[in-house]
Structures are given as C-alpha cells and as structure tokens.
C-alpha positions as CSV (number, residue, x, y, z in Angstrom):
1,M,0.0,0.0,0.0
2,T,1.4,3.4,-1.1
3,D,1.7,6.2,1.5
4,K,-0.9,8.9,1.0
5,A,-1.2,12.6,1.7
6,V,-4.4,14.6,1.6
7,I,-4.5,18.4,1.6
8,I,-7.6,20.5,2.1
9,V,-7.1,23.7,0.1
10,H,-9.4,26.1,1.9
11,S,-7.6,29.3,1.2
12,G,-7.4,31.1,-2.1
13,D,-4.4,33.2,-1.0
14,M,-1.5,33.0,-3.5
15,D,1.1,32.1,-0.9
16,K,-1.0,29.4,0.6
17,L,-1.8,27.9,-2.8
18,Y,2.0,27.8,-3.5
19,S,2.5,26.0,-0.2
20,A,-0.2,23.4,-1.1
21,L,1.2,22.8,-4.5
22,I,4.9,22.6,-3.4
23,V,4.1,20.2,-0.7
24,G,1.8,18.2,-3.0
25,N,4.5,18.0,-5.7
26,G,7.1,17.1,-3.1
27,A,5.0,14.2,-1.8
28,L,4.3,12.9,-5.3
29,A,8.1,13.1,-6.1
30,M,8.7,11.0,-3.0
31,G,6.3,8.3,-4.3
32,M,3.2,9.2,-2.3
33,D,-0.3,9.3,-3.6
34,V,-1.7,12.8,-3.1
35,S,-5.2,14.3,-3.3
36,M,-6.1,18.0,-2.8
37,Y,-9.6,18.8,-1.7
38,F,-10.5,22.3,-2.9
39,T,-13.2,24.1,-0.9
40,F,-14.4,27.6,-0.3
41,W,-11.9,30.2,-1.4
42,G,-9.5,27.5,-2.6
43,L,-12.1,26.3,-5.0
44,Q,-12.2,29.8,-6.5
45,R,-8.7,29.3,-7.8
46,L,-9.9,26.4,-9.9
47,K,-12.0,28.8,-12.0
48,K,-10.8,29.5,-15.5
49,G,-8.3,32.3,-15.2
50,G,-8.5,32.2,-11.4
51,L,-5.3,30.4,-10.4
52,E,-3.1,33.5,-10.2
53,K,-5.9,35.8,-9.0
54,G,-5.6,35.2,-5.2
55,P,-4.2,37.9,-2.9
56,L,-1.2,37.6,-0.7
57,S,-2.3,36.4,2.8
58,K,-0.2,39.0,4.7
59,M,1.1,42.4,3.6
60,H,-0.9,42.5,0.4
61,M,-0.7,46.3,0.5
62,L,-3.3,46.9,-2.3
63,G,-1.4,44.5,-4.6
64,L,2.1,45.9,-4.1
65,G,3.1,43.1,-1.7
66,K,2.0,40.4,-4.2
67,W,3.9,42.2,-7.0
68,M,7.1,42.3,-4.9
69,I,6.7,38.6,-3.9
70,N,6.1,37.6,-7.6
71,K,9.2,39.6,-8.6
72,R,11.4,37.9,-6.0
73,M,10.0,34.4,-6.9
74,K,10.7,35.0,-10.5
75,A,14.3,36.0,-9.6
76,A,14.7,32.8,-7.5
77,N,13.3,30.7,-10.5
78,V,10.2,29.6,-8.6
79,A,7.8,28.1,-11.0
80,P,4.5,30.0,-11.5
81,L,1.3,28.4,-10.1
82,E,0.1,27.2,-13.5
83,K,3.3,25.2,-14.0
84,L,3.1,23.8,-10.4
85,M,-0.5,22.7,-11.0
86,N,0.4,21.1,-14.4
87,D,3.4,19.3,-12.8
88,Y,1.1,18.1,-10.0
89,K,-1.4,16.7,-12.4
90,E,1.4,15.1,-14.6
91,L,2.9,13.4,-11.5
92,G,-0.5,11.8,-10.8
93,G,-1.9,14.2,-8.2
94,R,-5.7,14.2,-7.8
95,I,-7.9,17.2,-7.4
96,L,-11.3,17.0,-5.6
97,A,-13.7,19.8,-5.9
98,C,-16.2,20.5,-3.1
99,E,-19.8,20.3,-4.5
100,M,-21.2,22.0,-1.4
101,T,-19.0,25.0,-2.0
102,M,-20.0,25.1,-5.6
103,E,-23.7,25.3,-4.5
104,I,-23.1,27.8,-1.8
105,M,-21.0,30.1,-3.9
106,G,-22.9,29.6,-7.1
107,V,-19.9,28.1,-9.0
108,K,-20.9,26.2,-12.1
109,V,-18.9,23.3,-13.6
110,E,-18.5,25.3,-16.8
111,E,-16.6,28.0,-14.9
112,L,-13.9,25.5,-13.6
113,R,-10.7,24.1,-15.2
114,T,-12.4,20.7,-15.5
115,E,-9.2,19.2,-17.0
116,W,-7.6,19.5,-13.6
117,I,-10.6,18.0,-11.6
118,D,-10.7,14.3,-11.0
119,E,-13.8,14.2,-8.8
120,Y,-16.6,16.3,-7.4
121,G,-17.8,15.5,-3.9
122,A,-18.8,16.6,-0.5
123,V,-17.3,15.9,3.0
124,G,-17.7,12.1,2.6
125,T,-15.4,12.3,-0.5
126,Y,-12.7,14.0,1.6
127,I,-13.2,11.6,4.5
128,N,-12.8,8.6,2.3
129,E,-9.6,10.1,0.9
130,A,-8.2,11.1,4.3
131,R,-9.2,7.9,6.1
132,D,-6.0,6.0,5.4
133,A,-3.7,9.0,4.7
134,K,-0.4,9.2,6.6
135,I,-0.4,13.0,6.1
136,T,-3.4,15.4,6.2
137,L,-3.0,19.1,5.9
138,F,-5.4,22.1,6.1
139,I,-4.1,25.1,4.1
C-alpha cells in the first residue's frame, strides 16, 4: 500500500496555494499518492483564469506586496502556479472539488478548469480520501 497525503485547500491566497502545490508535488516526487480537496476560497482558484488571482495572505498592500513577492519568486526561479499545477497533475496528483462550496458560492462546472478536476464530492469524499492517509494538511 502506497503512502498517501491529503491536503484541504481552503484558502485562495496566493502564498497558501503555493504551499499546497509545493508540498503536494514534493510528496508525489517521493512516491506518495496525493489528493487535494479544494473548498471555499481555494475552489475559486480552480475557476478558469483564477489560479493566479488570489491575494497575498499578509502584507498584500493593495497588490504591491503580491507584485514584490512575484518579482522575488521569478528572480529565484520559482515556477508559477500554473506550472506547479500542471506538474502536480502530470505526476499523478488528484484534485477533488467540493460540491457544497459550488452550490453555496454559485460556482458552475462550466466556470472551472475541469481538465484538472478528478472528482466532485462533499465531505464524505474528503473523509474517504483522508481515512488512510499518513499526512493530512489544512491550508
């Protein structure tokens, strides 16, 4: 049985999304199965054109903080979120989209990057994924 990690992506903040994808890609590279359950503001980042839209969680400063962080990340050769997400999917990572959040926030399937999403489900879907996971994270 392969080790498994499950990450709840609750936040849509840029830096937290980076954290989730970097940890997810790292776990996949180490041979683990990884699922990310996108809910609430995290789910908003799965909308078409929404991946890079999230604010910085601290020191956003009307967008200036995000601009400065992006500039420093580019200088340090940190991959953009789109590349990290594509790498995550290519390495076999699974994306679960929260149906309850879709209903509450009025998100339609047509608005989402469906090529990334492996399954739509509610809390039971997350629980089934996390039940035998060695690592569970809430980001």
